[in-house]
C-alpha positions as CSV (number, residue, x, y, z in Angstrom):
1,M,-114.3,-109.0,149.5
2,E,-111.4,-109.3,147.1
3,L,-108.7,-111.5,148.7
4,S,-106.0,-109.9,146.5
5,K,-106.5,-106.7,148.5
6,L,-106.1,-108.3,151.9
7,R,-102.9,-107.6,153.8
8,K,-101.3,-108.9,157.0
9,F,-98.8,-107.3,159.3
10,I,-96.4,-109.2,161.6
11,S,-93.6,-108.1,163.9
12,P,-91.7,-109.5,166.8
13,E,-91.8,-108.1,170.3
14,V,-89.6,-105.1,170.3
15,V,-87.9,-103.0,173.1
16,T,-86.3,-99.8,172.0
17,G,-84.2,-97.3,173.9
18,E,-80.8,-96.8,175.6
19,N,-79.5,-99.9,177.5
20,S,-82.4,-102.1,176.4
21,R,-79.9,-104.8,175.7
22,F,-79.6,-105.4,179.4
23,L,-83.2,-106.8,179.4
24,L,-81.8,-109.9,177.7
25,T,-81.9,-112.1,180.9
26,K,-85.6,-111.2,181.4
27,Y,-86.4,-112.7,178.0
28,I,-84.1,-115.7,178.6
29,R,-86.4,-116.5,181.5
30,N,-89.6,-115.6,179.7
31,L,-88.7,-117.9,176.8
32,G,-87.4,-120.7,178.9
33,M,-84.0,-120.6,177.3
34,K,-81.7,-123.0,179.2
35,N,-78.7,-123.3,177.0
36,P,-78.7,-120.6,174.3
37,M,-76.2,-120.3,171.4
38,I,-74.7,-116.8,171.2
39,V,-74.2,-116.1,167.5
40,T,-72.0,-113.1,166.6
41,D,-68.8,-112.2,164.7
42,S,-65.2,-111.2,165.5
43,G,-65.8,-107.5,164.9
44,I,-68.6,-107.3,167.5
45,I,-66.4,-109.3,169.9
46,E,-63.5,-106.8,169.4
47,A,-65.9,-103.9,169.9
48,G,-66.6,-105.2,173.4
49,W,-70.4,-105.7,173.1
50,V,-70.2,-109.5,173.3
51,Q,-68.1,-109.7,176.5
52,E,-70.5,-107.3,178.2
53,I,-73.4,-109.7,177.4
54,L,-71.4,-112.8,178.5
55,N,-70.6,-111.1,181.8
56,L,-74.3,-110.5,182.2
57,L,-75.1,-114.1,181.5
58,N,-72.3,-115.4,183.8
59,S,-73.6,-113.3,186.6
60,Q,-77.0,-115.0,186.2
61,G,-75.6,-118.5,185.9
62,V,-76.8,-118.9,182.3
63,V,-75.0,-121.7,180.4
64,Y,-74.3,-120.8,176.7
65,E,-72.4,-121.8,173.6
66,L,-70.5,-119.1,171.6
67,F,-70.4,-119.3,167.8
68,Y,-68.7,-116.4,166.0
69,E,-67.3,-117.9,162.7
70,I,-69.4,-115.6,160.5
71,L,-68.3,-113.4,157.7
72,P,-70.2,-110.6,155.9
73,N,-72.6,-112.0,153.4
74,P,-73.1,-115.1,155.5
75,R,-72.1,-118.4,153.8
76,D,-74.1,-121.6,153.5
77,F,-71.3,-123.6,155.1
78,Q,-71.2,-121.3,158.1
79,V,-74.9,-121.9,158.7
80,E,-74.4,-125.7,158.4
81,A,-71.4,-125.5,160.8
82,G,-73.4,-123.5,163.3
83,A,-76.4,-125.9,163.2
84,K,-74.0,-128.9,163.9
85,R,-72.5,-127.0,166.8
86,F,-76.0,-126.1,168.1
87,A,-76.9,-129.8,168.1
88,S,-73.7,-131.1,169.6
89,A,-73.8,-128.6,172.4
90,R,-77.5,-129.4,173.1
91,C,-78.5,-125.8,172.7
92,D,-82.2,-124.9,172.8
93,S,-82.3,-121.3,171.7
94,L,-80.4,-118.5,169.9
95,I,-79.2,-115.0,170.8
96,A,-77.9,-113.0,167.9
97,I,-75.6,-110.1,168.6
98,G,-74.6,-108.3,165.4
99,G,-75.7,-106.9,162.1
100,G,-77.7,-108.5,159.3
101,S,-75.1,-111.2,158.5
102,V,-75.0,-112.4,162.0
103,I,-78.8,-112.4,162.5
104,D,-79.4,-114.1,159.1
105,C,-76.9,-116.8,160.0
106,A,-78.6,-117.3,163.3
107,K,-82.0,-117.7,161.6
108,G,-80.4,-120.2,159.2
109,I,-78.9,-122.2,162.0
110,G,-82.3,-122.3,163.7
111,I,-84.2,-123.6,160.7
112,V,-81.6,-126.1,159.6
113,F,-81.5,-127.5,163.2
114,S,-85.3,-127.7,163.4
115,N,-86.0,-129.1,159.9
116,K,-82.9,-131.3,159.5
117,Q,-82.4,-130.1,155.9
118,P,-79.6,-128.2,154.1
119,I,-80.1,-124.4,154.2
120,Y,-80.5,-124.1,150.4
121,T,-83.7,-126.2,150.4
122,F,-85.5,-123.3,152.1
123,E,-84.9,-120.9,149.2
124,G,-88.1,-119.1,148.3
125,V,-91.4,-118.2,150.0
126,D,-92.9,-120.3,152.9
127,K,-90.6,-123.3,152.5
128,V,-89.9,-123.6,156.2
129,K,-92.1,-126.2,157.8
130,A,-90.8,-126.5,161.4
131,P,-90.3,-123.3,163.4
132,M,-86.8,-122.5,164.6
133,P,-85.9,-122.4,168.4
134,P,-86.5,-119.1,170.3
135,L,-84.4,-116.3,168.9
136,V,-83.6,-113.0,170.7
137,C,-81.7,-110.3,168.7
138,I,-79.5,-107.4,169.7
139,P,-78.9,-105.6,166.4
140,T,-75.6,-103.6,166.2
141,T,-76.2,-101.8,162.9
142,S,-79.0,-99.5,161.8
143,G,-79.6,-101.1,158.5
144,S,-80.5,-104.7,157.9
145,S,-83.6,-104.9,160.1
146,A,-83.0,-108.7,160.1
147,D,-84.0,-108.5,163.8
148,V,-87.6,-107.8,162.9
149,S,-88.1,-109.3,159.4
150,Q,-89.3,-112.6,157.9
151,F,-86.3,-112.6,155.5
152,A,-82.9,-114.3,155.6
153,I,-80.3,-113.8,152.8
154,I,-77.6,-116.5,152.5
155,N,-74.7,-116.8,150.2
156,H,-74.5,-120.1,148.2
157,V,-70.8,-120.2,147.8
158,E,-70.6,-122.9,145.1
159,A,-73.3,-121.3,142.9
160,K,-71.9,-117.8,143.6
161,T,-75.3,-116.4,144.4
162,K,-77.3,-115.1,147.3
163,F,-80.7,-116.6,147.9
164,A,-83.6,-115.4,149.9
165,I,-85.6,-117.4,152.5
166,I,-88.9,-115.7,153.2
167,S,-91.1,-117.2,156.0
168,S,-93.0,-116.0,159.0
169,S,-91.0,-118.7,160.8
170,L,-88.0,-116.5,160.5
171,I,-89.4,-113.7,162.6
172,P,-87.4,-113.4,165.9
173,D,-89.2,-113.6,169.2
174,V,-87.7,-110.4,170.6
175,S,-85.5,-107.6,169.3
176,L,-83.7,-105.4,171.8
177,I,-83.0,-102.3,169.8
178,D,-80.4,-100.4,171.7
179,P,-78.8,-97.3,170.1
180,V,-75.7,-97.5,172.4
181,V,-74.2,-100.4,170.5
182,L,-74.1,-98.4,167.2
183,Q,-71.5,-96.0,168.5
184,T,-68.5,-98.3,167.6
185,M,-69.4,-98.3,163.9
186,S,-67.2,-96.4,161.5
187,S,-68.9,-93.4,159.7
188,F,-68.7,-95.3,156.4
189,L,-70.4,-98.4,157.8
190,T,-73.0,-96.1,159.5
191,A,-73.7,-94.6,156.1
192,C,-73.9,-97.9,154.2
193,T,-76.2,-99.6,156.7
194,A,-78.5,-96.7,157.0
195,I,-78.8,-96.3,153.2
196,D,-79.7,-100.0,153.2
197,A,-82.5,-99.3,155.6
198,M,-83.7,-96.3,153.6
199,T,-83.7,-98.5,150.5
200,H,-85.9,-101.0,152.4
201,A,-88.3,-98.1,153.0
202,F,-88.2,-96.9,149.4
203,E,-88.9,-100.3,148.0
204,A,-91.5,-101.2,150.6
205,Y,-93.4,-98.0,149.9
206,V,-93.7,-98.6,146.1
207,S,-94.1,-102.3,146.4
208,L,-97.0,-104.0,144.7
209,S,-97.8,-105.6,148.1
210,S,-97.7,-102.4,150.1
211,S,-100.6,-101.4,152.4
212,E,-101.7,-98.4,154.5
213,I,-99.8,-99.8,157.4
214,T,-96.5,-100.5,155.6
215,D,-96.7,-97.1,153.9
216,L,-97.0,-95.3,157.2
217,H,-93.9,-97.1,158.5
218,A,-91.9,-96.6,155.3
219,L,-92.5,-92.9,155.0
220,E,-91.6,-92.3,158.6
221,S,-88.4,-94.4,158.2
222,I,-87.3,-92.2,155.2
223,R,-87.9,-89.1,157.2
224,L,-86.0,-90.3,160.2
225,I,-83.0,-91.6,158.3
226,H,-82.8,-88.6,156.0
227,E,-82.8,-86.2,158.9
228,N,-80.5,-88.0,161.3
229,L,-77.9,-89.8,159.1
230,P,-76.1,-86.7,157.9
231,L,-75.9,-85.3,161.4
232,L,-74.4,-88.5,162.7
233,I,-71.8,-88.6,159.9
234,E,-70.7,-85.1,161.1
235,N,-70.9,-86.0,164.9
236,Q,-71.3,-89.5,166.1
237,S,-71.7,-88.6,169.8
238,S,-75.4,-87.9,169.9
239,I,-77.4,-90.9,171.4
240,H,-80.6,-89.0,170.4
241,H,-79.7,-89.2,166.7
242,W,-78.5,-92.8,167.0
243,N,-81.9,-93.7,168.5
244,N,-83.7,-92.0,165.7
245,L,-81.7,-93.9,163.2
246,M,-82.4,-97.2,164.9
247,I,-86.1,-96.4,165.0
248,G,-85.9,-95.5,161.3
249,S,-84.3,-98.8,160.6
250,Y,-87.0,-100.6,162.6
251,F,-89.8,-98.9,160.7
252,A,-88.2,-99.8,157.4
253,G,-87.8,-103.4,158.6
254,V,-91.4,-104.0,159.5
255,A,-92.4,-102.2,156.2
256,F,-90.4,-104.4,153.9
257,S,-91.0,-107.6,156.0
258,N,-94.7,-107.2,155.2
259,A,-94.6,-105.5,151.8
260,S,-91.4,-107.1,150.4
261,L,-88.8,-105.3,148.3
262,G,-87.9,-104.6,144.7
263,C,-85.2,-104.6,142.0
264,T,-82.6,-102.7,144.0
265,H,-82.4,-105.7,146.3
266,S,-82.5,-108.3,143.5
267,L,-79.6,-106.5,141.8
268,A,-77.6,-106.0,145.1
269,H,-78.1,-109.7,146.1
270,S,-76.5,-110.8,142.8
271,L,-73.5,-108.5,143.4
272,G,-73.1,-109.8,146.9
273,G,-73.4,-113.5,145.9
274,Y,-71.2,-113.4,142.8
275,L,-68.6,-110.9,143.8
276,D,-69.0,-110.7,147.6
277,L,-69.6,-106.9,147.6
278,P,-71.0,-105.2,150.7
279,H,-74.8,-105.2,150.6
280,G,-75.5,-101.7,152.0
281,E,-73.0,-100.0,149.7
282,C,-74.5,-101.9,146.7
283,N,-77.9,-100.6,147.5
284,A,-76.6,-97.1,147.7
285,L,-75.0,-97.4,144.3
286,L,-78.1,-99.0,142.7
287,L,-81.1,-97.2,144.3
288,P,-81.0,-94.0,142.1
289,Y,-81.1,-96.0,138.9
290,V,-83.9,-98.3,140.0
291,V,-85.9,-95.2,141.0
292,D,-85.3,-93.9,137.4
293,F,-86.5,-97.3,136.0
294,N,-89.6,-97.4,138.2
295,F,-90.6,-93.8,138.5
296,F,-93.6,-93.6,136.0
297,Y,-95.0,-96.8,137.5
298,A,-95.3,-95.2,141.0
299,A,-95.0,-91.5,140.2
300,S,-97.4,-90.3,143.0
301,K,-95.5,-92.3,145.6
302,Y,-92.1,-91.1,144.5
303,R,-93.5,-87.6,144.5
304,K,-94.4,-88.1,148.2
305,I,-90.9,-89.4,148.9
306,A,-89.4,-86.4,147.2
307,T,-91.5,-84.1,149.4
308,I,-90.1,-85.8,152.5
309,L,-86.6,-85.3,151.2
310,G,-87.3,-81.6,150.8
311,L,-87.3,-81.4,147.0
312,H,-89.3,-78.8,145.2
313,C,-92.1,-80.8,143.7
314,N,-94.3,-78.3,141.9
315,I,-92.7,-79.5,138.6
316,S,-93.5,-82.1,135.9
317,D,-93.0,-85.8,136.6
318,N,-90.2,-85.9,134.1
319,R,-88.3,-83.1,135.8
320,L,-89.0,-84.5,139.3
321,K,-87.7,-87.9,138.3
322,D,-84.4,-86.4,137.2
323,E,-84.3,-84.2,140.4
324,L,-84.9,-87.2,142.7
325,V,-82.4,-89.5,140.9
326,N,-79.7,-86.8,141.1
327,Y,-80.5,-86.0,144.7
328,L,-80.1,-89.6,145.7
329,I,-76.7,-89.9,144.0
330,Q,-75.5,-86.8,145.7
331,F,-76.9,-87.7,149.1
332,S,-74.8,-90.9,149.1
333,R,-71.7,-89.1,147.9
334,N,-72.1,-86.5,150.7
335,L,-72.1,-89.4,153.2
336,G,-68.8,-90.7,151.8
337,I,-70.2,-93.4,149.5
338,T,-68.4,-92.2,146.4
339,D,-67.6,-95.3,144.3
340,T,-69.5,-96.5,141.3
341,L,-70.0,-100.1,140.2
342,K,-67.1,-99.6,137.8
343,L,-64.8,-98.5,140.6
344,K,-65.9,-101.6,142.6
345,G,-64.5,-103.7,139.7
346,I,-67.7,-104.4,137.7
347,T,-67.1,-104.7,134.0
348,T,-69.6,-104.9,131.1
349,N,-68.7,-108.5,130.4
350,V,-69.9,-109.7,133.8
351,I,-73.2,-107.8,133.7
352,P,-75.2,-110.6,131.8
353,I,-74.1,-113.1,134.4
354,L,-75.2,-110.8,137.2
355,A,-78.5,-110.1,135.5
356,S,-79.2,-113.8,134.9
357,K,-78.9,-114.4,138.6
358,S,-80.8,-111.3,139.8
359,I,-83.8,-112.0,137.5
360,L,-84.4,-115.2,139.6
361,D,-84.7,-113.2,142.9
362,P,-88.2,-113.1,144.4
363,C,-87.8,-109.4,145.2
364,N,-88.6,-108.6,141.5
365,A,-92.1,-109.9,142.0
366,T,-93.2,-106.9,144.0
367,N,-91.2,-104.2,142.1
368,P,-93.8,-101.7,140.7
369,R,-92.4,-102.3,137.2
370,I,-91.8,-106.0,136.6
371,P,-88.3,-106.2,135.0
372,S,-86.9,-108.4,132.2
373,Q,-83.3,-109.6,132.3
374,T,-82.5,-107.0,129.7
375,D,-83.9,-104.3,132.0
376,L,-81.7,-105.5,134.8
377,E,-78.6,-105.4,132.6
378,T,-79.5,-101.8,131.6
379,I,-79.7,-100.8,135.3
380,Y,-76.3,-102.3,136.0
381,K,-74.8,-100.5,133.0
382,E,-76.3,-97.2,134.1
383,A,-74.8,-97.7,137.6
384,L,-71.3,-98.2,136.2
């Protein structure tokens, strides 16, 4: 047997469905959580979802510590501050209520506490030696899939870069995937986070580390997000469509957690680290141009994606490539994502700096076409 062809598939315990968040106290008991740290942010607090959970914990006599000093693109110093608070409050576990930034920060807090090392020392693959304390997630966006993945992305403020930590130690114990909590998102945030999830699925499907299992999840994710996202942008009252979007995000999450990602994410990480731009929006702006770059290295797979998106595929690869790229650009625009990188403030003089950072990202290793730094500069320029 060729070991290079072996694949593994890992996922946390997942509960999906309306009001699944209220099962939190069950898992607190099951995991023996005596003094959890609640990790969240001010936006989720303002939306009311945190107080609802605190009321639940208070009714059960659960002692907890609240940590909410987290910004989008979570910073290294926020992780370190959270780990210090975790230790000083004698916490023994983590509950993350929020999107990708919150959940990634919670993972960072857990591994810094357990390993007694600065967060940047874990950059790369399988650098985490001691597992983090128990972690239960209640995701509040339908995009990052941090609640089911073995990835954490942290912003190194001094270096102006994002770095990836990839380890099975980062997989949460439980994710309570509840569509109800998505309903306070704006339509723009809904679009950006869902396109982030769809990008996860695109990149996992064409990844050099993909498998039959990840392919199955990635393709179903693309179908669910493509069908349900436009309907939610028009009318955000349907819990059925919210649930489908959450399931689509979950499928994308377990696909990329096991197959990894590609150049769209390496490029987006660089934009987020250097210029603090929103991750989901960056993925939406970059994905079409990465598909253009990759197409002939995974043409049959992109043809399958195009079929799911409803494109007419009885045409040459050259024509289909152009049709798919144009469709993806227009799809995002129809959802309200209308900027370009130029409109986000990116200029040609900063592109070599961005590319020099993105070429170091581990996501490039599984892109179907291994890029050079010059290739990444070209993709940035095309996305202007």
